[in-house]
GUZA-568559 format. One record per residue (C-alpha): residue in one letter; x, y, z. Coordinates in Angstrom, 3 decimals, m for minus. Layout:
<atoms>
ATOM, a, X, Y, Z
...
</atoms>
This chain:
<atoms>
ATOM, m, m30.496, 18.262, m2.365
ATOM, k, m29.392, 19.796, 0.935
ATOM, k, m29.342, 16.347, 2.529
ATOM, i, m27.178, 14.934, m0.294
ATOM, a, m24.812, 17.908, m0.090
ATOM, s, m24.563, 17.496, 3.668
ATOM, e, m23.776, 13.768, 3.310
ATOM, n, m21.121, 14.501, 0.672
ATOM, v, m19.466, 17.084, 2.928
ATOM, k, m19.528, 14.602, 5.806
ATOM, n, m18.045, 11.864, 3.628
ATOM, v, m15.251, 14.153, 2.397
ATOM, f, m14.488, 15.312, 5.944
ATOM, m, m14.358, 11.760, 7.274
ATOM, v, m12.136, 10.534, 4.438
ATOM, v, m9.698, 13.469, 4.601
ATOM, s, m9.528, 13.546, 8.401
ATOM, s, m9.103, 9.772, 8.680
ATOM, n, m6.303, 9.881, 6.071
ATOM, f, m4.583, 12.636, 8.044
ATOM, f, m4.906, 10.585, 11.220
ATOM, i, m3.477, 7.524, 9.446
ATOM, i, m0.423, 9.543, 8.377
ATOM, m, 0.158, 10.769, 11.928
ATOM, v, m0.096, 7.250, 13.353
ATOM, q, 2.215, 5.883, 10.651
ATOM, l, 4.770, 8.534, 11.564
ATOM, l, 4.632, 7.350, 15.165
ATOM, m, 4.857, 3.703, 14.156
ATOM, g, 7.696, 4.471, 11.753
ATOM, f, 9.943, 6.289, 14.199
ATOM, v, 8.852, 5.691, 17.805
ATOM, l, 8.357, 1.919, 17.654
ATOM, p, 11.795, 1.015, 16.231
ATOM, k, 13.449, 3.428, 18.650
ATOM, q, 11.670, 1.882, 21.635
ATOM, l, 11.989, m1.794, 20.666
ATOM, g, 15.613, m1.718, 19.596
ATOM, v, 17.127, m3.258, 16.481
ATOM, v, 16.616, m6.989, 17.134
ATOM, n, 13.076, m6.868, 18.567
ATOM, y, 12.037, m4.424, 15.847
ATOM, a, 13.336, m6.886, 13.239
ATOM, y, 11.075, m9.648, 14.576
ATOM, y, 8.128, m7.254, 14.702
ATOM, r, 8.788, m6.458, 11.039
ATOM, v, 8.827, m10.190, 10.215
ATOM, y, 5.219, m10.260, 11.430
ATOM, y, 4.389, m7.043, 9.560
ATOM, l, 5.954, m8.294, 6.308
ATOM, y, 3.955, m11.514, 6.119
ATOM, v, 0.675, m10.279, 7.576
ATOM, s, 0.563, m7.740, 4.730
ATOM, y, m0.232, m10.738, 2.489
ATOM, a, m3.271, m11.691, 4.580
ATOM, g, m5.629, m10.539, 1.825
ATOM, l, m4.346, m13.268, m0.467
ATOM, m, m5.805, m15.828, 1.930
ATOM, h, m9.448, m15.133, 1.062
ATOM, l, m8.528, m16.313, m2.483
ATOM, g, m10.424, m13.463, m4.183
ATOM, f, m13.751, m14.263, m2.484
ATOM, v, m14.213, m10.663, m1.295
ATOM, n, m13.258, m9.284, m4.717
ATOM, g, m15.729, m11.605, m6.413
ATOM, i, m18.538, m10.409, m4.152
ATOM, y, m17.523, m6.811, m4.827
ATOM, l, m17.657, m7.399, m8.609
ATOM, k, m21.097, m9.045, m8.563
ATOM, y, m22.869, m7.076, m5.827
ATOM, g, m20.943, m3.781, m5.941
ATOM, s, m23.935, m1.853, m7.300
ATOM, y, m26.313, m2.972, m4.507
ATOM, n, m27.494, m0.642, m1.754
ATOM, k, m27.855, m1.807, 1.833
ATOM, d, m31.580, m2.536, 1.515
ATOM, e, m31.096, m4.415, m1.771
ATOM, l, m28.681, m7.024, m0.439
ATOM, p, m29.975, m10.623, m0.417
ATOM, v, m29.645, m10.985, 3.358
ATOM, e, m29.833, m14.761, 3.680
ATOM, k, m27.352, m15.239, 0.846
ATOM, f, m24.886, m12.881, 2.513
ATOM, r, m25.291, m14.752, 5.789
ATOM, g, m24.179, m17.819, 3.871
ATOM, f, m21.253, m15.932, 2.350
ATOM, g, m20.219, m14.822, 5.821
ATOM, r, m20.221, m18.386, 7.133
ATOM, i, m18.207, m19.551, 4.121
ATOM, m, m15.723, m16.784, 4.837
ATOM, f, m15.382, m17.943, 8.448
ATOM, a, m14.905, m21.555, 7.349
ATOM, l, m12.363, m20.581, 4.678
ATOM, q, m10.281, m18.606, 7.174
ATOM, l, m10.327, m21.464, 9.703
ATOM, v, m9.092, m23.863, 7.028
ATOM, v, m6.335, m21.419, 5.992
ATOM, a, m5.255, m20.984, 9.631
ATOM, a, m5.222, m24.749, 10.183
ATOM, v, m3.124, m25.425, 7.056
ATOM, l, m0.636, m22.679, 7.937
ATOM, t, m0.393, m23.977, 11.514
ATOM, v, 0.492, m27.456, 10.251
ATOM, l, 3.165, m25.971, 7.957
ATOM, l, 4.603, m23.951, 10.834
ATOM, v, 4.833, m27.034, 13.049
ATOM, l, 6.531, m29.025, 10.265
ATOM, l, 9.075, m26.254, 9.618
ATOM, r, 9.713, m25.277, 13.243
ATOM, g, 13.142, m26.906, 13.249
ATOM, q, 14.365, m24.579, 10.489
ATOM, m, 13.814, m21.292, 12.331
ATOM, d, 14.638, m19.647, 15.647
ATOM, t, 12.021, m19.297, 18.375
ATOM, s, 11.398, m15.577, 17.845
ATOM, t, 10.763, m16.031, 14.122
ATOM, m, 8.365, m18.886, 14.872
ATOM, i, 6.471, m16.675, 17.343
ATOM, a, 6.202, m13.927, 14.722
ATOM, y, 4.816, m16.426, 12.179
ATOM, a, 2.345, m17.757, 14.775
ATOM, f, 0.948, m14.247, 15.260
ATOM, v, 0.630, m13.914, 11.484
ATOM, i, m1.511, m17.072, 11.408
ATOM, v, m3.726, m15.844, 14.258
ATOM, n, m4.252, m12.427, 12.688
ATOM, i, m5.027, m13.517, 9.106
ATOM, p, m8.639, m14.568, 9.918
ATOM, l, m9.207, m11.414, 11.997
ATOM, i, m7.996, m9.142, 9.188
ATOM, n, m9.842, m10.938, 6.384
ATOM, i, m13.168, m11.276, 8.187
ATOM, k, m12.954, m7.588, 9.082
ATOM, w, m12.224, m6.765, 5.434
ATOM, f, m15.148, m8.941, 4.263
ATOM, y, m17.677, m6.865, 6.214
ATOM, s, m15.832, m3.596, 5.648
ATOM, s, m16.081, m4.106, 1.885
ATOM, i, m19.853, m4.508, 2.276
ATOM, n, m19.910, m1.132, 4.039
ATOM, q, m18.002, 0.390, 1.152
ATOM, f, m19.966, m0.918, m1.816
ATOM, t, m23.262, m0.082, m0.061
ATOM, k, m21.915, 3.491, 0.319
ATOM, r, m21.740, 3.468, 4.114
ATOM, f, m18.425, 5.304, 4.033
ATOM, v, m19.020, 7.113, 7.307
ATOM, s, m19.615, 3.836, 9.155
ATOM, d, m16.437, 2.408, 7.682
ATOM, s, m14.493, 5.550, 8.617
ATOM, y, m15.551, 5.092, 12.253
ATOM, v, m13.778, 1.721, 12.286
ATOM, t, m10.727, 3.274, 10.576
ATOM, y, m10.660, 5.906, 13.319
ATOM, l, m11.011, 3.216, 15.958
ATOM, q, m8.139, 1.207, 14.482
ATOM, n, m5.841, 4.227, 14.398
ATOM, v, m6.750, 5.258, 17.932
ATOM, l, m5.905, 1.742, 19.089
ATOM, m, m2.610, 1.820, 17.149
ATOM, f, m1.787, 5.128, 18.816
ATOM, c, m2.571, 3.560, 22.199
ATOM, i, m0.255, 0.649, 21.392
ATOM, v, 2.629, 3.020, 20.656
ATOM, m, 1.952, 5.038, 23.819
ATOM, t, 1.769, 1.839, 25.895
ATOM, v, 5.134, 0.732, 24.513
ATOM, v, 6.698, 4.120, 25.283
ATOM, i, 5.175, 4.666, 28.746
ATOM, g, 5.703, 1.056, 29.794
ATOM, h, 9.277, 1.006, 28.430
ATOM, w, 8.540, m2.181, 26.514
ATOM, h, 11.443, m3.638, 24.573
ATOM, n, 9.917, m6.977, 23.544
ATOM, f, 8.100, m7.438, 20.240
ATOM, i, 5.782, m10.115, 21.686
ATOM, g, 3.897, m7.576, 23.806
ATOM, v, 3.364, m5.372, 20.747
ATOM, l, 2.018, m8.319, 18.753
ATOM, i, m0.368, m9.285, 21.574
ATOM, l, m1.796, m5.734, 21.599
ATOM, t, m1.933, m5.725, 17.783
ATOM, t, m3.942, m8.965, 17.824
ATOM, i, m6.369, m7.512, 20.376
ATOM, m, m6.733, m4.417, 18.162
ATOM, n, m7.526, m6.536, 15.087
ATOM, l, m10.053, m8.555, 17.079
ATOM, i, m11.821, m5.394, 18.321
ATOM, c, m11.955, m3.910, 14.804
ATOM, m, m13.310, m7.167, 13.376
ATOM, l, m16.072, m7.268, 16.031
ATOM, a, m16.869, m3.581, 15.447
ATOM, v, m17.403, m3.971, 11.709
ATOM, m, m19.368, m7.166, 12.297
ATOM, g, m21.608, m5.214, 14.676
ATOM, q, m22.279, m2.706, 11.905
ATOM, n, m23.456, m5.601, 9.708
ATOM, w, m25.309, m7.600, 12.352
ATOM, r, m28.403, m7.745, 10.130
ATOM, i, m26.562, m9.999, 7.669
ATOM, i, m24.897, m12.088, 10.385
ATOM, a, m27.607, m13.077, 12.830
ATOM, g, m30.478, m15.262, 11.650
ATOM, s, m31.077, m18.276, 9.479
ATOM, c, m29.573, m19.066, 6.096
ATOM, r, m31.697, m21.367, 3.995
ATOM, e, m29.961, m20.743, 0.671
ATOM, q, m27.218, m23.061, m0.620
ATOM, v, m24.450, m20.697, m1.689
ATOM, w, m21.401, m22.953, m1.947
ATOM, q, m21.598, m23.222, m5.725
ATOM, e, m21.988, m19.463, m6.156
ATOM, a, m19.123, m18.855, m3.714
ATOM, t, m16.847, m21.022, m5.894
ATOM, g, m17.738, m18.875, m8.899
ATOM, l, m17.098, m15.681, m6.921
ATOM, i, m13.634, m16.913, m5.948
ATOM, k, m12.899, m17.827, m9.568
ATOM, n, m13.981, m14.387, m10.818
ATOM, g, m12.268, m12.419, m8.054
ATOM, f, m8.950, m14.257, m7.793
ATOM, f, m7.046, m12.432, m10.537
ATOM, l, m8.430, m9.045, m9.531
ATOM, m, m7.237, m9.723, m5.981
ATOM, l, m3.830, m10.765, m7.292
ATOM, s, m3.594, m7.564, m9.347
ATOM, e, m4.311, m5.413, m6.306
ATOM, f, m1.542, m7.150, m4.345
ATOM, v, 1.175, m6.949, m6.996
ATOM, a, 2.770, m3.779, m5.595
ATOM, i, 2.842, m5.330, m2.108
ATOM, i, 4.291, m8.536, m3.543
ATOM, i, 7.026, m6.654, m5.412
ATOM, l, 7.900, m4.469, m2.426
ATOM, g, 7.887, m7.599, m0.275
ATOM, i, 10.128, m9.714, m2.508
ATOM, d, 13.232, m7.729, m1.604
ATOM, s, 12.334, m7.788, 2.098
ATOM, i, 11.796, m11.563, 1.945
ATOM, f, 15.221, m11.954, 0.327
ATOM, v, 16.861, m9.878, 3.068
ATOM, q, 14.948, m11.603, 5.887
ATOM, n, 15.923, m15.090, 4.755
ATOM, l, 19.448, m14.486, 3.413
ATOM, f, 20.910, m11.856, 5.738
ATOM, s, 21.235, m11.283, 9.477
ATOM, v, 18.464, m10.102, 11.823
ATOM, e, 20.216, m6.737, 12.157
ATOM, d, 20.407, m6.343, 8.366
ATOM, f, 16.707, m7.113, 8.081
ATOM, a, 15.949, m4.493, 10.757
ATOM, m, 17.833, m1.832, 8.765
ATOM, y, 16.109, m2.784, 5.509
ATOM, s, 12.661, m2.967, 7.097
ATOM, f, 13.128, 0.404, 8.775
ATOM, a, 13.931, 1.928, 5.376
ATOM, v, 10.821, 0.343, 3.840
ATOM, s, 8.632, 1.577, 6.725
ATOM, l, 9.682, 5.193, 6.060
ATOM, l, 8.305, 4.936, 2.517
ATOM, t, 4.853, 4.043, 3.864
ATOM, v, 4.311, 7.572, 5.166
ATOM, i, 5.317, 9.109, 1.824
ATOM, y, 2.954, 6.771, m0.043
ATOM, a, 0.110, 7.844, 2.253
ATOM, l, 0.854, 11.539, 1.634
ATOM, i, 0.987, 11.044, m2.148
ATOM, s, m2.288, 9.084, m2.155
ATOM, t, m4.017, 11.890, m0.249
ATOM, v, m2.779, 14.581, m2.659
ATOM, s, m3.588, 12.472, m5.716
ATOM, n, m7.077, 11.665, m4.452
ATOM, l, m7.791, 15.406, m4.298
ATOM, v, m6.614, 15.900, m7.896
ATOM, y, m8.118, 12.755, m9.416
ATOM, p, m11.852, 13.715, m9.247
ATOM, y, m11.157, 16.711, m11.496
ATOM, l, m9.317, 14.520, m13.997
ATOM, a, m11.570, 11.469, m13.965
ATOM, r, m14.801, 13.084, m15.193
ATOM, v, m13.886, 13.105, m18.866
ATOM, s, m15.243, 11.535, m22.043
ATOM, e, m13.534, 8.625, m23.789
ATOM, e, m12.056, 10.793, m26.527
ATOM, k, m10.055, 12.649, m23.888
ATOM, y, m8.584, 9.545, m22.211
ATOM, a, m5.220, 10.065, m23.901
ATOM, e, m5.006, 13.732, m22.961
ATOM, y, m5.868, 13.092, m19.343
ATOM, y, m3.598, 10.076, m19.040
ATOM, s, m0.676, 12.335, m19.898
ATOM, l, m1.934, 15.127, m17.652
ATOM, m, m2.459, 12.821, m14.656
ATOM, s, 0.983, 11.289, m15.167
ATOM, d, 2.646, 14.695, m15.384
ATOM, v, 0.878, 16.078, m12.295
ATOM, l, 1.757, 12.988, m10.255
ATOM, c, 5.322, 13.161, m11.551
ATOM, v, 5.656, 16.661, m10.060
ATOM, v, 4.110, 15.572, m6.745
ATOM, t, 6.382, 12.538, m6.393
ATOM, v, 9.554, 14.321, m7.505
ATOM, m, 8.952, 17.000, m4.861
ATOM, s, 8.064, 14.340, m2.251
ATOM, l, 11.664, 13.064, m2.320
ATOM, i, 12.439, 15.995, m0.023
ATOM, g, 10.969, 13.774, 2.700
ATOM, f, 14.177, 11.743, 2.652
ATOM, y, 16.105, 14.607, 4.211
ATOM, v, 13.555, 14.926, 7.009
ATOM, a, 13.837, 11.198, 7.736
ATOM, k, 17.651, 11.374, 7.591
ATOM, f, 17.701, 14.258, 10.082
ATOM, i, 15.498, 12.349, 12.539
ATOM, v, 17.628, 9.209, 12.268
ATOM, d, 20.952, 11.073, 12.569
ATOM, s, 19.865, 13.105, 15.582
ATOM, w, 17.611, 10.664, 17.480
ATOM, m, 17.970, 7.108, 16.171
ATOM, q, 21.685, 6.570, 15.642
ATOM, e, 21.311, 2.789, 15.920
ATOM, y, 19.512, 2.891, 12.544
ATOM, t, 22.055, 5.001, 10.626
ATOM, d, 22.979, 1.954, 8.502
ATOM, s, 19.485, 2.190, 7.005
ATOM, i, 20.137, 5.630, 5.452
ATOM, p, 21.772, 4.352, 2.204
ATOM, i, 18.941, 1.822, 1.790
ATOM, t, 16.345, 4.520, 2.402
ATOM, a, 17.991, 6.766, m0.197
ATOM, v, 17.894, 4.044, m2.861
ATOM, l, 14.305, 2.990, m2.109
ATOM, f, 13.021, 6.567, m2.116
ATOM, g, 13.439, 6.525, m5.886
ATOM, t, 10.740, 3.835, m6.108
ATOM, i, 8.169, 6.368, m4.854
ATOM, i, 7.978, 8.018, m8.274
ATOM, f, 7.456, 4.844, m10.268
ATOM, r, 5.207, 3.022, m7.801
ATOM, s, 2.895, 6.041, m7.560
ATOM, l, 2.629, 6.429, m11.340
ATOM, i, 1.963, 2.712, m11.799
ATOM, m, m0.652, 2.376, m9.064
ATOM, l, m2.476, 5.718, m9.253
ATOM, v, m2.462, 6.298, m13.036
ATOM, c, m1.715, 3.091, m14.941
ATOM, g, m3.685, 0.870, m12.545
ATOM, n, m6.812, 2.998, m12.879
ATOM, y, m6.547, 3.093, m16.666
ATOM, f, m6.268, m0.703, m16.861
ATOM, k, m9.639, m0.807, m15.078
ATOM, v, m11.261, 2.085, m16.961
ATOM, l, m10.339, 0.553, m20.327
ATOM, k, m11.401, m2.957, m19.184
ATOM, m, m7.909, m4.313, m19.929
ATOM, i, m8.132, m7.100, m17.337
ATOM, r, m6.132, m9.655, m19.332
ATOM, e, m3.391, m7.107, m20.047
ATOM, y, m3.446, m6.101, m16.373
ATOM, t, m2.840, m9.700, m15.309
ATOM, v, m0.003, m10.205, m17.825
ATOM, n, 1.557, m6.915, m16.729
ATOM, n, 1.449, m7.958, m13.086
ATOM, i, 3.000, m11.366, m13.772
ATOM, f, 5.776, m9.620, m15.707
ATOM, a, 6.381, m7.238, m12.780
ATOM, i, 6.650, m10.046, m10.216
ATOM, t, 8.972, m12.046, m12.484
ATOM, i, 11.342, m9.161, m13.249
ATOM, s, 11.499, m8.208, m9.568
ATOM, f, 12.309, m11.762, m8.471
ATOM, v, 14.949, m12.288, m11.164
ATOM, l, 16.712, m8.969, m10.493
ATOM, n, 16.753, m9.562, m6.730
ATOM, l, 18.172, m13.054, m7.309
ATOM, i, 20.915, m11.686, m9.582
ATOM, a, 21.753, m8.924, m7.087
ATOM, y, 22.133, m11.418, m4.249
ATOM, f, 24.342, m13.904, m6.104
ATOM, l, 26.560, m11.214, m7.632
ATOM, f, 27.058, m8.922, m4.632
ATOM, k, 25.788, m10.606, m1.423
ATOM, d, 24.899, m7.098, m0.162
ATOM, y, 21.403, m5.909, 0.714
ATOM, l, 22.168, m2.448, m0.730
ATOM, y, 22.180, m4.104, m4.143
ATOM, i, 18.872, m5.796, m3.323
ATOM, a, 17.452, m2.286, m2.887
ATOM, l, 19.011, m1.193, m6.186
ATOM, a, 17.471, m4.236, m7.881
ATOM, s, 14.069, m3.235, m6.524
ATOM, l, 14.479, 0.306, m7.864
ATOM, l, 15.511, m1.051, m11.264
ATOM, s, 12.528, m3.433, m11.340
ATOM, f, 10.131, m0.531, m10.715
ATOM, i, 11.771, 1.541, m13.462
ATOM, i, 11.455, m1.307, m15.977
ATOM, w, 7.883, m2.044, m14.857
ATOM, y, 6.850, 1.591, m15.295
ATOM, l, 8.477, 2.020, m18.719
ATOM, v, 6.842, m1.157, m20.041
ATOM, t, 3.439, m0.241, m18.545
ATOM, d, 3.601, 3.355, m19.798
ATOM, y, 4.419, 2.071, m23.288
ATOM, v, 1.280, m0.097, m23.178
ATOM, f, m0.878, 3.019, m22.780
ATOM, i, 1.176, 5.143, m25.183
ATOM, k, 0.369, 2.524, m27.809
ATOM, k, m3.229, 1.875, m26.674
ATOM, l, m4.204, 5.555, m26.500
ATOM, a, m2.057, 6.625, m29.488
ATOM, i, m0.141, 9.148, m27.375
ATOM, p, 2.757, 10.838, m29.236
ATOM, l, 6.072, 9.874, m27.658
ATOM, s, 7.097, 13.531, m27.787
ATOM, g, 4.371, 14.267, m25.229
ATOM, c, 5.977, 11.852, m22.749
ATOM, l, 9.546, 13.102, m23.114
ATOM, p, 9.181, 16.016, m20.638
ATOM, r, 8.051, 13.505, m17.965
ATOM, y, 10.964, 11.164, m18.646
ATOM, i, 13.428, 14.067, m18.655
ATOM, c, 12.005, 15.430, m15.401
ATOM, i, 12.256, 12.063, m13.626
ATOM, t, 15.781, 11.400, m14.933
ATOM, l, 17.156, 14.827, m13.975
ATOM, a, 15.408, 14.855, m10.583
ATOM, l, 16.718, 11.406, m9.633
ATOM, a, 20.208, 12.320, m10.847
ATOM, a, 20.146, 15.467, m8.686
ATOM, f, 18.757, 13.543, m5.705
ATOM, y, 21.454, 10.860, m5.745
ATOM, l, 24.345, 13.228, m6.559
ATOM, l, 23.417, 15.520, m3.652
ATOM, l, 23.599, 12.678, m1.122
ATOM, r, 27.288, 13.461, m0.671
ATOM, l, 26.467, 16.881, 0.809
ATOM, s, 25.256, 17.688, 4.316
ATOM, g, 21.552, 17.136, 4.971
ATOM, l, 20.288, 20.751, 5.123
ATOM, l, 22.349, 21.991, 2.172
ATOM, a, 21.372, 18.960, 0.082
ATOM, a, 17.686, 19.430, 0.967
ATOM, v, 17.652, 23.104, m0.030
ATOM, l, 19.556, 22.486, m3.254
ATOM, y, 17.360, 19.536, m4.211
ATOM, f, 14.174, 21.547, m3.570
ATOM, v, 15.387, 24.416, m5.774
ATOM, i, 16.710, 22.155, m8.542
ATOM, a, 13.591, 19.924, m8.567
ATOM, a, 11.279, 22.951, m8.632
ATOM, v, 13.163, 24.474, m11.569
ATOM, i, 13.147, 21.154, m13.462
ATOM, c, 9.383, 20.735, m12.940
ATOM, v, 8.587, 24.290, m14.059
ATOM, i, 10.719, 23.966, m17.193
ATOM, c, 9.338, 20.534, m18.123
ATOM, f, 5.671, 21.118, m17.254
ATOM, h, 4.844, 24.820, m17.581
ATOM, r, 2.147, 24.052, m20.167
ATOM, q, 0.608, 21.356, m17.978
ATOM, f, 0.466, 23.710, m14.994
ATOM, k, m1.575, 26.191, m17.037
ATOM, k, m3.884, 23.407, m18.270
ATOM, l, m4.451, 22.041, m14.747
ATOM, i, m5.289, 25.488, m13.355
ATOM, g, m7.821, 25.951, m16.140
ATOM, l, m9.326, 22.517, m15.467
ATOM, v, m9.756, 23.241, m11.748
ATOM, k, m11.345, 26.623, m12.429
ATOM, a, m13.759, 25.044, m14.930
ATOM, a, m14.806, 22.362, m12.419
ATOM, k, m15.800, 24.882, m9.726
</atoms>
């Protein structure tokens, strides 16, 4: 028992500390890198970052399929020779993907400038490194070797920190140098996680696993697609801006999007601390805890909008070349509330209730509504501020539709959801109306107003949550 308790403490420490480190590195990447590179070079770096975020789509669900079938296996229970075969299939699949993308890049080279082509080339090089690393990292995770996986996460963040420091100390202003160091980092992390799984890499493979691999891809494809929907939706607006507006416009929009990444990381950390208390419930309490989780996360996200004023202060006082991104940042900050509720509450309930078909339909709807609204915004206004507004509107519609699915499925009274809707509406109204005031005054007023709104709307939920936490101790 002492050994298990000690391992649990170590796992918690590694997860919490690595998440904290990730947030610190993301802060550096979010502010220092764009300041150092300048607007144009930062824009091309963000072209790479935008498209490499879709790297996971290029394993076609193979990793997800393995996770579904072998997720209950411990390290010693894995069929070693079979996994050696899976590893070789993964290598072959990534080489084929890289080759196909390289051919497409060569065919389309006349339709893009040199810097964009270089950014795409680095995307192609890094896709196999990222996916092969993820293949072996997922094995670490489902065999409960969280500490081993955290070591690689630490390593990656240390290397990212070193990249930022190299850029600053060396006074680099060219995105190509950053991408070279990023590629080296991804290569090192891939080799590190492969070293942790050397037992299932080295040696013979006598089993024929191609047929099983095809089945794993078939089973894992839609789950993979579901996990990438939020990235796809967030990326649709950026893709519109990158292809339809100037490089400088794309830099402003991308900078705004990058600021949200830190807030998402903070919210995930807070929510992960609350979720274990809420998740250990019986089926008859699913409805009650769906509402409670949604209300708690609503409070967290509404209060997190205060981060906008911190970002605005940094930009106004230190990064004046990015001041055009402030209106975009303000609009996109509203998506934090809806994206967090969708991913951290609704997404988990789709899985808990085994609503895979509904999950897929919901995701297709979300992608469609986002694309259509962005298209309408572009043709009507030709202004990337309206692209941001379209993205906010698509998240609002997506959340309302998704929330209704669970209100109906779990037979939740609509009256129980009204305080959450009122809180979000009033908080967003206050947030956007206060943008006309100076930063410090607006920040103080928003904090006070949001706190009062949350207390009025959720005083009963606060009492219930405190009781739940005390009971779990």
